[in-house]
C-alpha positions as a printed NumPy array, in Angstrom:
array([[109.081,  43.738,  15.212],
       [109.394,  43.205,  11.555],
       [112.443,  40.944,  11.774],
       [110.958,  38.665,  14.496],
       [110.246,  35.499,  12.525],
       [107.65 ,  32.839,  13.214],
       [110.139,  30.102,  12.294],
       [112.667,  31.267,  14.809],
       [109.918,  31.217,  17.511],
       [108.93 ,  27.796,  16.496],
       [112.554,  26.584,  16.702],
       [112.957,  28.193,  20.16 ],
       [109.896,  26.467,  21.524],
       [110.922,  23.06 ,  20.111],
       [114.411,  23.479,  21.702],
       [112.846,  24.159,  25.015],
       [110.155,  21.428,  24.645],
       [112.78 ,  18.762,  23.724],
       [115.549,  19.929,  25.909],
       [118.248,  19.909,  23.161],
       [119.261,  21.427,  19.934],
       [119.833,  18.057,  18.265],
       [116.32 ,  16.79 ,  19.221],
       [114.739,  19.99 ,  17.88 ],
       [116.732,  19.812,  14.596],
       [115.494,  16.183,  14.171],
       [111.852,  17.23 ,  14.93 ],
       [112.048,  20.244,  12.552],
       [114.048,  18.376,   9.862],
       [116.906,  20.917,  10.049],
       [120.459,  20.619,  10.652],
       [121.686,  21.35 ,  14.182],
       [123.787,  24.394,  13.027],
       [120.652,  25.864,  11.389],
       [118.81 ,  25.498,  14.596],
       [121.642,  27.171,  16.549],
       [121.785,  30.067,  14.021],
       [118.01 ,  30.725,  14.38 ],
       [118.331,  30.837,  18.174],
       [121.302,  33.215,  17.993],
       [119.549,  35.489,  15.552],
       [116.411,  35.52 ,  17.665],
       [118.592,  36.387,  20.858],
       [120.314,  39.165,  18.846],
       [117.037,  40.564,  17.651],
       [115.621,  40.656,  21.226],
       [118.792,  41.603,  22.929],
       [118.692,  38.978,  25.649],
       [119.97 ,  35.446,  26.217],
       [117.029,  32.934,  25.888],
       [118.688,  29.5  ,  26.198],
       [121.304,  28.134,  28.431],
       [122.956,  24.695,  28.656],
       [123.01 ,  22.71 ,  31.901],
       [125.055,  19.661,  30.97 ],
       [123.567,  18.326,  27.754],
       [120.148,  19.811,  28.406],
       [118.998,  23.164,  26.972],
       [116.777,  25.155,  29.399],
       [115.217,  28.598,  29.203],
       [116.619,  31.601,  30.971],
       [114.227,  33.844,  32.883],
       [113.735,  35.829,  29.652],
       [113.339,  32.674,  27.675],
       [110.667,  31.415,  29.965],
       [108.705,  34.65 ,  29.612],
       [109.151,  34.433,  25.762],
       [107.901,  30.828,  25.734],
       [104.517,  31.973,  27.113],
       [104.246,  34.697,  24.367],
       [105.394,  32.206,  21.721],
       [102.699,  29.701,  22.6  ],
       [ 99.948,  32.394,  22.315],
       [101.442,  33.523,  19.003],
       [101.344,  29.895,  17.814],
       [ 97.796,  29.575,  18.868],
       [ 96.816,  32.832,  17.17 ],
       [ 98.475,  31.827,  13.997],
       [ 96.848,  28.447,  14.09 ],
       [ 93.504,  30.13 ,  14.523],
       [ 94.128,  32.365,  11.621],
       [ 95.039,  29.371,   9.495],
       [ 91.939,  27.479,  10.528],
       [ 89.806,  30.499,   9.787],
       [ 91.2  ,  30.628,   6.27 ],
       [ 90.658,  27.013,   5.792],
       [ 86.951,  27.63 ,   6.197],
       [ 87.111,  30.075,   3.3  ],
       [ 89.367,  28.003,   1.126],
       [ 87.597,  24.566,   1.398],
       [ 84.689,  24.806,   3.86 ],
       [ 86.696,  22.901,   6.458],
       [ 86.009,  23.702,  10.073],
       [ 89.484,  22.74 ,  11.326],
       [ 90.789,  20.135,  13.728],
       [ 90.025,  19.071,  17.29 ],
       [ 92.246,  16.672,  19.279],
       [ 90.586,  15.064,  22.233],
       [ 92.209,  12.825,  24.956],
       [ 90.231,  10.697,  27.338],
       [ 90.11 ,   7.288,  29.172],
       [ 89.023,   4.156,  27.37 ],
       [ 85.715,   3.903,  29.306],
       [ 84.612,   7.545,  28.521],
       [ 85.673,   6.961,  24.889],
       [ 83.537,   3.861,  24.549],
       [ 80.44 ,   4.962,  26.545],
       [ 80.207,   8.672,  26.586],
       [ 81.939,  10.145,  23.512],
       [ 80.051,   8.443,  20.571],
       [ 76.81 ,  10.449,  20.866],
       [ 78.828,  13.817,  21.135],
       [ 81.04 ,  12.803,  18.127],
       [ 78.056,  11.735,  16.12 ],
       [ 76.379,  15.073,  16.755],
       [ 79.558,  16.942,  15.696],
       [ 79.93 ,  14.914,  12.555],
       [ 76.374,  15.458,  11.539],
       [ 76.529,  19.244,  12.04 ],
       [ 80.092,  19.664,  10.734],
       [ 81.152,  16.997,   8.251],
       [ 84.483,  18.607,   7.442],
       [ 85.561,  18.837,  11.036],
       [ 88.624,  16.691,  11.674],
       [ 88.46 ,  14.884,  15.043],
       [ 91.314,  13.004,  16.519],
       [ 90.793,  10.738,  19.71 ],
       [ 93.66 ,   9.557,  21.886],
       [ 92.984,   7.327,  24.942],
       [ 95.201,   7.193,  28.092],
       [ 95.268,   7.638,  31.873],
       [ 94.554,  11.135,  33.266],
       [ 98.287,  11.782,  33.77 ],
       [ 98.988,  10.952,  30.096],
       [ 96.201,  13.246,  28.902],
       [ 97.302,  16.145,  31.013],
       [100.884,  15.719,  29.794],
       [ 99.738,  15.917,  26.175],
       [ 97.622,  19.015,  26.993],
       [100.543,  20.694,  28.648],
       [102.681,  19.885,  25.464],
       [ 99.795,  21.113,  23.299],
       [ 99.521,  17.944,  21.355],
       [ 95.942,  17.64 ,  22.61 ],
       [ 93.287,  20.373,  22.768],
       [ 90.697,  18.957,  25.162],
       [ 90.797,  16.323,  27.851],
       [ 87.963,  14.504,  29.266],
       [ 89.38 ,  12.935,  32.401],
       [ 88.853,  11.76 ,  35.951],
       [ 89.691,  14.314,  38.58 ],
       [ 91.997,  15.307,  40.209],
       [ 93.636,  17.135,  37.25 ],
       [ 96.444,  19.241,  38.873],
       [ 98.265,  22.051,  37.204],
       [ 97.981,  25.857,  37.391],
       [ 97.887,  25.972,  33.548],
       [ 94.635,  24.056,  33.301],
       [ 91.024,  25.309,  33.259],
       [ 89.01 ,  22.416,  34.702],
       [ 85.247,  22.161,  34.252],
       [ 83.533,  19.297,  36.173],
       [ 80.856,  17.568,  33.972],
       [ 79.311,  14.607,  35.8  ],
       [ 79.498,  12.15 ,  38.701],
       [ 80.187,   8.658,  37.52 ],
       [ 79.046,   6.04 ,  40.001],
       [ 80.746,   2.719,  40.509],
       [ 78.971,  -0.661,  40.866],
       [ 80.   ,  -4.259,  41.882],
       [ 79.773,  -6.569,  39.007],
       [ 79.578, -10.32 ,  38.732],
       [ 78.443, -12.999,  36.216],
       [ 74.727, -13.091,  35.695],
       [ 74.767, -16.938,  35.995],
       [ 77.212, -16.938,  38.91 ],
       [ 76.934, -16.738,  42.698],
       [ 74.777, -13.645,  43.326],
       [ 75.879, -10.689,  45.248],
       [ 73.922,  -9.079,  48.04 ],
       [ 71.675,  -6.209,  47.137],
       [ 74.236,  -3.799,  48.591],
       [ 77.876,  -4.727,  48.264],
       [ 80.502,  -3.631,  50.958],
       [ 84.348,  -3.806,  50.641],
       [ 84.244,  -6.796,  52.975],
       [ 81.905,  -8.656,  50.754],
       [ 84.123,  -8.119,  47.696],
       [ 87.263,  -9.043,  49.52 ],
       [ 86.053, -12.594,  49.903],
       [ 85.536, -12.983,  46.089],
       [ 88.194, -13.213,  43.4  ],
       [ 88.699,  -9.693,  42.017],
       [ 89.362,  -8.477,  38.572],
       [ 90.472,  -4.829,  38.758],
       [ 91.758,  -2.125,  36.54 ],
       [ 95.571,  -2.033,  36.3  ],
       [ 97.464,   0.123,  38.839],
       [ 98.671,   3.569,  37.976],
       [ 95.436,   5.263,  36.767],
       [ 92.9  ,   7.445,  38.631],
       [ 90.19 ,   4.796,  38.398],
       [ 92.289,   2.183,  40.092],
       [ 93.231,   4.787,  42.781],
       [ 89.62 ,   5.546,  43.465],
       [ 88.798,   1.792,  43.899],
       [ 91.87 ,   1.184,  46.12 ],
       [ 90.936,   4.109,  48.334],
       [ 87.411,   2.777,  48.788],
       [ 88.777,  -0.533,  50.035],
       [ 91.405,   1.295,  52.125],
       [ 88.75 ,   3.18 ,  54.063],
       [ 87.453,  -0.182,  55.28 ],
       [ 90.954,  -1.261,  56.26 ],
       [ 91.086,  -3.774,  53.333],
       [ 93.941,  -3.97 ,  50.731],
       [ 92.495,  -5.725,  47.676],
       [ 94.447,  -8.661,  46.169],
       [ 93.088,  -8.972,  42.66 ],
       [ 93.602, -12.156,  40.768],
       [ 93.892, -10.133,  37.55 ],
       [ 94.743,  -6.454,  36.753],
       [ 93.716,  -5.323,  33.319],
       [ 93.803,  -2.039,  31.454],
       [ 90.542,  -2.65 ,  29.44 ],
       [ 87.127,  -2.409,  30.832],
       [ 85.873,  -4.585,  27.922],
       [ 88.348,  -7.315,  28.896],
       [ 87.22 ,  -7.091,  32.527],
       [ 83.66 ,  -7.463,  31.581],
       [ 84.352, -10.49 ,  29.413],
       [ 86.359, -12.23 ,  32.199],
       [ 83.737, -11.401,  34.912],
       [ 80.992, -12.611,  32.528],
       [ 82.845, -15.929,  32.184],
       [ 82.758, -16.398,  35.921],
       [ 86.371, -15.63 ,  36.699],
       [ 85.737, -13.052,  39.33 ],
       [ 83.958,  -9.944,  40.472],
       [ 84.811,  -6.271,  39.554],
       [ 84.214,  -2.726,  40.473],
       [ 83.255,  -0.831,  37.397],
       [ 81.73 ,   2.491,  36.359],
       [ 77.917,   2.151,  36.017],
       [ 78.129,   3.555,  32.522],
       [ 80.124,   0.527,  31.361],
       [ 77.216,  -1.934,  32.217],
       [ 74.239,  -0.195,  30.831],
       [ 74.028,  -1.906,  27.426],
       [ 71.697,  -4.734,  26.612],
       [ 74.514,  -7.24 ,  26.09 ],
       [ 76.095,  -6.328,  29.454],
       [ 72.882,  -6.702,  31.264],
       [ 72.487, -10.189,  29.833],
       [ 75.974, -11.359,  30.815],
       [ 76.49 ,  -9.375,  33.968],
       [ 74.651,  -8.647,  37.295],
       [ 75.584,  -5.442,  39.054],
       [ 74.862,  -4.099,  42.612],
       [ 75.198,  -0.72 ,  44.396],
       [ 78.309,  -0.189,  46.58 ],
       [ 78.135,   0.664,  50.288],
       [ 79.57 ,   3.149,  51.022],
       [ 78.768,   4.838,  47.654],
       [ 81.674,   5.337,  45.33 ],
       [ 81.992,   7.648,  42.319],
       [ 84.409,   9.626,  40.377],
       [ 84.111,  13.051,  38.713],
       [ 84.607,  13.456,  35.053],
       [ 85.798,  16.854,  33.822],
       [ 86.702,  18.849,  30.782],
       [ 90.288,  20.163,  30.9  ],
       [ 92.008,  22.593,  28.667],
       [ 94.927,  24.999,  28.809],
       [ 94.046,  28.426,  30.213],
       [ 95.907,  30.103,  27.324],
       [ 94.111,  27.882,  24.674],
       [ 92.712,  30.056,  21.858],
       [ 89.12 ,  28.808,  21.264],
       [ 88.645,  28.34 ,  17.614],
       [ 85.198,  27.81 ,  16.184],
       [ 86.028,  24.102,  15.998],
       [ 87.066,  23.972,  19.774],
       [ 83.925,  25.936,  20.759],
       [ 81.639,  23.53 ,  19.017],
       [ 83.413,  20.418,  20.396],
       [ 83.407,  21.829,  24.041],
       [ 79.677,  22.446,  23.667],
       [ 79.076,  19.046,  22.406],
       [ 81.008,  17.387,  25.21 ],
       [ 79.215,  19.454,  27.873],
       [ 75.928,  18.086,  26.588],
       [ 76.852,  14.518,  27.444],
       [ 76.53 ,  15.242,  31.256]])
């Protein structure tokens, strides 16, 4: 396979990932004819057609789909080799890209990241926040290496490792009308509610908790930030259902009062990676650190 070139494989994966030759050309900073030539040369070398056009969209043939799997493994292997050489060249450990929700990013990740930074000062760590669906899409596209997300995390390509149960609590202002010791959906339905914005797994979990009691919550506000929710609740503008980890700090305890829910409500946080992900030393150390937060 002496004439099988890595740049041709990269061009092929970009064409498939972006669905067009022109988009791949823009991403690779090549001309469209250059991209087309690389694909033709790759097809000629392998003796099979790899890409077909359906309208304006480029899609893989059956052979192309199979090659795509091998190309991703080759890309990971090459990346691992480059990372390994970086250790010898400069002492750098490599790069880890982590995707998670805002709550986990604020309340769970800092100790793990602090440990990694202390042990491996040259490790490059990138954090991106988003809903579970956003993180899974980025893992699928290989623009993230590890996801710390709320289950479920569907997809056959993923390896899912549950880490911890994260209980929810009812939250109100410390100087406001107190909640009963145990809070039911019916109790909260009588109060103004400040909830997570719709669309994410966290809001889905809360909505299902209300739905089991035959209640459809009608929040006065929907927000995408747990910190914003806490500020508004602390100001006496409503009650909220939040993960218990978000109200553990001293400041939160002074401003907020929280109570257990009945029936109990929790979510499961899990580590998610692609099954075909090559575990570099950097990734192995990051995964080990994240598992210790449970």
